[in-house]
N, C-alpha and C positions, 0 to 999 in steps of 0.2 A: 503381260501386264501393260496396260495403256499408259501413255504419258500422264494423263490426268490421275490415274490410280497411284503412280509413283509419287506425283506431287502431293496427293492427299496423305499418303503414307508418311512422307517427310514432315508434313505440317502436323499430323497427329502425334508423331514421335516428339516433335518440338513442343507440342502442348503438354505431353506427359512430363517432359524435362522441366518445363516452366512451372507446372504444378508441384513437382518435387522441390524445386528451388524456393518456391513460396512457402512450402511446409517447413523448409530449413530456415525460414525467416530472413532470407536474403532478398528483401523486397525490391531493392534497386535493380538487381539483375533480373528478377522475375518480371518486373514491369518492362524492362528493355526487351526481353524475349517475347512477351505477350504482344507488344506493339509490332514486333517483327511479323508475328503470325497474322495480325490484322492487315499489315501492308501486303503480304504475299497471298492471302486468301482471296478467292473469287466470290463476290456477293451472291452470284447465282448458284454456283455449285457447292460452296462451302458455308452455307448459311447456318447450319447446326454448329459447326466449329466456331464460327464468328460469334454466335450467341453464347456458347460456352466460354470463349475467351473473354468476352465482355464481362461475363459474370465473375470470372477469375480476376480480372483487373479491378472490378468493384471490391472484391475481397482484399486485394492488395492495398488499395487506397484506404479501406476501412481499417486494416491492421496498422497502417501508417497514420491513422487518426485524421485523414483528410476526408471528412465525411461528405462534404459537398461533391467532390469528385466521385466518391463511392456511389452516391445516389444517381449521378448521371449515367454511370456505366451499368448499374443494375437495371436502370430504365432502358438502356440500349439493348441489354439482354432480353428484357421483356418484349420489346418491339420485334426482335428476331424470333422469339418463341411464338408470338402471335401469328406471324407470317407462316412459320413452319407448321403449326397446328392446323391453321386454315387450309394450307396446301395439302396436308395429309387427309383431312376430311374430304376435300374435293376429289383427290386421286382415288380414294377407296370408296367413294360414294356413301360415306357414313353420315348419319344424322349429326348436325353440329352439336357439340356438347359444351358445358360450362367451361369457358377458358380458365377461369380462376380456380378450378378444382384440380388442374394438372399439378403434379408434385413440383416440377421445376418452376412453374409460375408461383406457387405458394411460397417456395423458398426465396424467390426473388422479392416478392412482396414483403416477406418477413425481414429480409435484409434491408430493404428500403426503410421500413418502419424502424429498425434498429438504428440506422444512420440518422434519421430525423430525431429519434429519442436522444442520441448522444449529443446532437446539436442543441436540443432542448435543455438537457442537463448542464451543458456548457454555458448556455445563456443565463441560467439561474446564478451561476458563479460570477459571470463577467459582464452580462448585458443588462443595462438598467431599463431598457425599453420593454415594457410589459407586453405590448402588442406583438413583438417578435416572438416572445415565449409562447403566446397563445397560438400563433400560426404554426410553429414547430411542433407543439403538443398535438394540435388537431391533425397535422399531416401524419404524424406517427400513428395516431389512433386510426386514421382513415385507412392506412395500409394494413394495420393489424386486423381491422374489421373485414378486409378482403379475405384474410386467412380464415377467420373464425365463423364466417357467415354460413358455411356449409357443414353438414354432418359427414364425418369420415368413420369408416370401420376398420381400415387397415392401420398398421402400427406407424409407418413412416409419416403419413399425413396427419395422423392424430397427435403425434409428438410435436410436429410443427405448430399445430393449433394450441397445444399446451404451452409452448414457448411464447406464443402471441398473448395468451391470457396472462401469463406470468409477467411479461414486459409491460402490459397495460397496468397491471397492479403496481409495478414499480413507478409508473408515472403518477398514479394517484397517491402513492406514499409520499412522493416528492411534494405534491400539492396538499398533503395532510388531510386528504379525504379518505379516512381509514375504512369507512363503510364500503365504498366502491372497491378499494384496494382488497379488502377481505373477500368480497364477492368474486373478483376475478382470480384471486389466489386459490380459492376453494374449487373453482372450475378447472384450473390448471392441475390441482392436486387430484381431482377426480379422474382425469385422463391418465395421469402418471400412475395411479394405483392399478390401472388395467394394462398399461403398455410400457412404462418406463423402467429403467434398471433401479437397483436398490439405492444407489447414491443419489440419483435425481429425485426419487421419492422423498428421501430424508432431507434433501436440500429444500424441497417444497414445504416440509414441516418447519424448517428453520425460517423460511420467508414468512410463513403465517405467524410465527412467534414474534417477529419484528413488529407486526401490526398490533398484536396484543400488548407488547411492551410500550409502544408509542401511546397506547390508550391507558397505560398504567394498570392493565389487567394482568398482574404478575402471576396469579395462580393459574389462569387459563394458559398463559405463555409457557409456564413450567409443564403443564399437562401435555401441550403440543410437542414440546421438545423431548419429553420422555417417549412419546410415540415415535418420534424420529429416531431416537437412539435405539429403540426396540427393533426398528427396521434395519439399522446398521449392524446389528448383531449377526446378520446373515452373510456378511462380507468382510474382507480384510484388504489392507493396502494403504498406501501413502495418503490418497485422497480421503479415504474413510477415516483414518486417524486424525487428519487435519480438520475435517468437518465435526467429528466427535469431540475434539478438543474445544472447538468454538462453541458447540452446543452445551457442553458441560460448563464452560465459562459463563454463558448466558444464563444458565440455571442458577449458578452461584450468585450472579449479580441480582437476579430477580429475588432470590431468597434473602440477600442482604437488604434489598429495598423493603422486604416484608419483616426485617429484623429477626430472621430465622437462622439459628446457629449452624444449621446444616450447610450453609453457604461455603464454609471452610472445606467440607468434605468434597464438594463438587469442584472447588477451586484446585484442590490437590490432584483430583483426577485429570483436570485439564492440563496442569503443569507436567504431570507424568507423561501424558500423550505428547506434549510439545517436546519434551526431552527425547522420547522415542523417535519422533519425526526427525530431529536433528541428527541422531545416531544413524538412522536409516539413510539420510541424505549423504552423510560422510562415507558410509560403506559403499553406496552406489557410485559416488565420485571416485573413490579409490579403485573400484572394479573397472570403471570406464577408462581410467588412466592406465591401468595394467593391461587391459585389452588393446588399447591403442598402441601401447609400447610394444606388445608382442607382434601386432600387425606390422608396425614399421620395421621392427627387427627382422621379421621374416621377409619383408619386401627388400630390405637392404641386403640380406644374405642372398636372395635370388639374383639381384643385380650383380653382386660380387662374383657369383659363380659364372655369370655370363661374360663378365669383363676381365676375369683374372688373367687370362692369357694375353689380352691386349695390354693390360697394365704392366705385366712382366716384360713385354717387349719394349715398352716405352721407358722403363725405369732407368736403364743405364744411360740413355741420352739425357734424361732429366738430371741425374746425379752429376754428370760432367758439366752441364750448363749452370746448375745451381752453385756448384763449387766455384766456378769461375766468377759468377756474379758476386758471391760472398767475399771473395778475395778483393774485388774492386771496391765493394762497399766498405770493407775493413780499412783499406788504404784511405778512402775519403773520410771515414769516421776519425781515424787517428790524426788526420790533417786538421779537421775542424775542432777536435777535442780541446786543443790548447786555447783556441780563440773562445770557445764556450766557457772554459774554466775561468778565464779572466772576467768575462761578462757576468758570470754567476756570482763571483765574489762581491761585485758591486750591488747586485740585486738582492743578495742574501740579507744584507744589513737593513735595507728598506722593508723586506718581507718580515723580518723579526720585529721591527718597530710596529708594522701594521698588525701583526698577530697579537702583540702585547696590548695595543689599543683596543682591538676587538675583544680580548679577554676582559679588559677593564669594563667595557660597555656591557658585556654579557653579565658580569657579576652585578653591575648596577641594576640591570633589568631584572635579573632573577631575585635580587634582594627586594626590589619594589613589589614584585609579584608575590613573594613570600609574606611580606608585611601586609599587603592587601588581603591575601587569603587568610592569614592568621586573624585579621580583624573581622572578616566575614564569618570565619569558623566560630569565632568567639560570640558574635551576634547570634548565629544559628543555635549554638549550644545554650546561650542564655535564654533565647526565645523558647527552646524546647523545655528547659528547666522551669521557666515561668509558667508555660502552658501546663506542664505536669503538676506543678504546685497548685495552680488554680483549679485544675480538674480533680486531682486526687485529694487535696487537703481543703481548700476553701469551699469547693462545692459540697464536700462531705459535711463540713461544719454548718453550712447554711441548711442542708437537708436535715441535719440533726436538730437545729434550732426550730425548723418548721414542724418537726415531729413533736417537740416539746410543747410548742404552742397549740398543736392539735390536741395533745393530751390535756393541756390546760383548759381548753374550751369545754371539755367534758366535766370539769369540776363545777361549772356554773349551772345552777338550776334555773333555767330560764334563758333570757337574752344574753348573748355573749357581748362583753364590752366592745365597742367599735374599735378601740385601740388595738385589740388582739387581732381582729380581722385585717385592719390596716397593716399591722406588723407582718402578718402572713403574706399579704399582697406585696409588700416591699421586699420580703425575703425571696418570694418567687421571681420577682422582676430582677433582683440581684443575681439569682441563680442563672437565669436565662442570659443575662449580660456576661456573666463569668464564662458560660459555655461558648457564647459567640466569640468572646475575646480569646479563649483558649484555641478555638478552631482557626481564628485569624492568625495567631502566632505560629501554630503548626497544625496542618490538616489532620484531623482524627481519622479520616478515611485513608489517608496516606499511611499512617502508622498501623492501622488495622489490616488494610487490604492491599496496599502497595500502589505502584505507579499507575497500573492499568485503570483501576477504579478512580484514582485521584484525578487522572486526566479526563475521564468521563465526567466527573463531578465539576471540573473547571468548565468544560464545554457546555454542560447543561446550565450551570450557574450564571455564566456570562452571556449566553445567547439571549437575544431579545428581538423585538420586531425590526430593528435596524441592522443587526449583525447576527448572522447564522454561523455558529462555530461547529464544525464537524470534527471527528476524531477517529483514529484507527490505531489499534495496538495489536501486535502479533508476537507470539512466543515470549511474552513478558511474564516473569515470575518475581519472587521476592529477592531483593539484593541486600547488601549491607545497608543498615538504616541510615547512617550518615551520608552514604552515597545517594540514597533515594531522596533525602531531604534536600541535598545540594541540587540535584537534577530537577526536583519539583519546583524549587525556588527560581531556577533559571527559566523553566517553562512559564511559571506564573508571571515573571517579570516581562517576558516577551508578550504574553497575552494582555497584560496591563498596558504595554506600549501600543498594541493594536487598538485597544479601547480608547486610549487617550489621544493618539496622534494620527492613526492611519486613515480614518474616515472610510473604512472598508465595510462592505455589505456581506462579505463571506471570508471565512478563515478556516484553516484545517490544521490540526496537530496530529502528526504521525510518529509513532515510536515502535521500532522493530528491533528484536535481537537476532543477530546472525553471526555465527562463528565467534561467539564470546565477545561480541561488540554490540553496543546500542547505537542505532541510527535514528536521530531525532530530526524531523522536518516540521517547520512552522511556516505556513504560507498564507498570504492574504491578497485580496484584489484591491487594496487601498491606493492612496495617492503616492506611495513610495517616497524616497528621499535620495539626495545626492550622497553616495557613499564616501566621497572625499571630504564631506563636511558633516561628520557624525556629531550631533549635539550631545551634550551631557544633560540628560533629563533627571527627574527625580528617581530614586531607587538606585540600583546597582550601576546602571549605565553600560552601554555596549562594550566600551573598552575594558571596563572592569570585569564584565562577564567573560570577555576574551581571555583575560588573565586568569580567571577562575578555571576556565576549561583547560588552559595550558597546564595548570597545576594538577588537574585530573588526567593529564596525559592524553588529552583529546584534540580533535581538530574542529575548527569553527570557520564557517564561510557565510557571507551575506550576499545575496543577489538582489539589487534594487535599483530603481531609477524613478525620476519624477513621472507620475502617471502610469507606472508599470507594475505597481504592487511590490511586494517584498517576499523573498523566500530565504529562510534561515536554515542552514544545514549544520548539524553537529554530530560528530562521531566520537564515541567514548568507549574505552575498554571497560568491561563489566567488573564490578567489585562484588564478588559473591558474598552471600549471607553466611556468616560464621556458623558452623555446626557445633553445638554444645554437646560434648560427650559426657555421659554420667557413668562413673566407674563405681 
């Protein structure tokens, strides 16, 4: 083996190790190893390895969300491929072929398009310069067009083309151009029907549903989702359960928008799947821990067998040395014990006084928190009672009065007196105001469908031309109603603060259940504020919300600064919905 071959073997082994480290998500070490390959590789003899390494570095930067750097290295990889493919055609005297149809080139162009798309989506959230967004959008589409301009018949290249179509659809969804988004989604789905696996095909149907839902075409969306669920019947697994749960939840909400009672059935299916996913995750975690324990135990026992003789030989020496050491330590300890005892007597009195003072302060603080929460609980209970009275009693009385007037109109032979018509109009207006007031006091969507739909309602109701509010909920089911109302009021209070004070153009509410805890995140790109000078605004106030969360045994954190936006993080233990047993 020549010296060059030995060097190449070492570098390719290092590349394999770097790729494994990247797949293990150790991006810092992977980047360090990849740069070492570039330093040691010869641009003349190792051009293929250099191109592959540049592509891997691009993937590492992309995974680290450094999209500008990712674009640079994907382009370096493309430059190397261009030289390699040209050299191959020259050496084999082949006719030049379309450079952009090579699989590695297609993959690089797709990755560059992905990176520009991520920068475009980021600019929507944080960049107020519209021209920047247009440049990033056009750059992403330019590279996707390089992928889709040719016709492919093999599976690998066809699936890359399908991904490009799907990503272009995502751009047009962001721009609310749903016609173009649907066109590209259908093209992607057509390819997936012929080449993709079951999961990817079902995910394509779910993407198509999002377009129909945005247009408020709920029946079409439900039809598409049912097609996707039919595809998923042919496979099993964690990803399948997760996608099935999301699709069932989407059907449930579409049926709710159509005022169809079957929404509850699909909602129950989704929650059952989410419960199954959490059970499977726990079993997998336990299995991994057990396997790792057995591996370490076997490794330790192997080492013990190899060293047992050596340790036996050293043991007697260690016993003698340790015994001598402890005798010396004991003598020093006894000598210092008397001095420490005298010092501790004087410190003990000070410590007891400090503990007593801390206890008094803690009792004061807990009393204030309990008083505050009792006040808020009373207000919430009173609001719920008023809302129920208005909805169940007053609305029913007004409806009854309206029916009596309707019956009264039939008694007249000819023209109905104008006073009757006006009375009906006044009753209808009063009924609408009663419904609006009832919903203001306690959200009817929250009481009927829970936090997931209530958060969606908040996002849609408060979004406008100046502020876009996104939302994301995952594994959310029904909980104790008092717990849901408290958490909903906290979310609504923070959203109100964003509307009133933040001057933000983008906000997002995220609620996820994981291991019997709810994780709430509310973020915006507004003007932020100085955390050391939290003002007391209208409503609950941040300090009062903090006290509220303490009583709910939760954790509360705010990250903000002037001009840096605001991120609010809340962690709460779940208060499960009580199960009523009928005997």
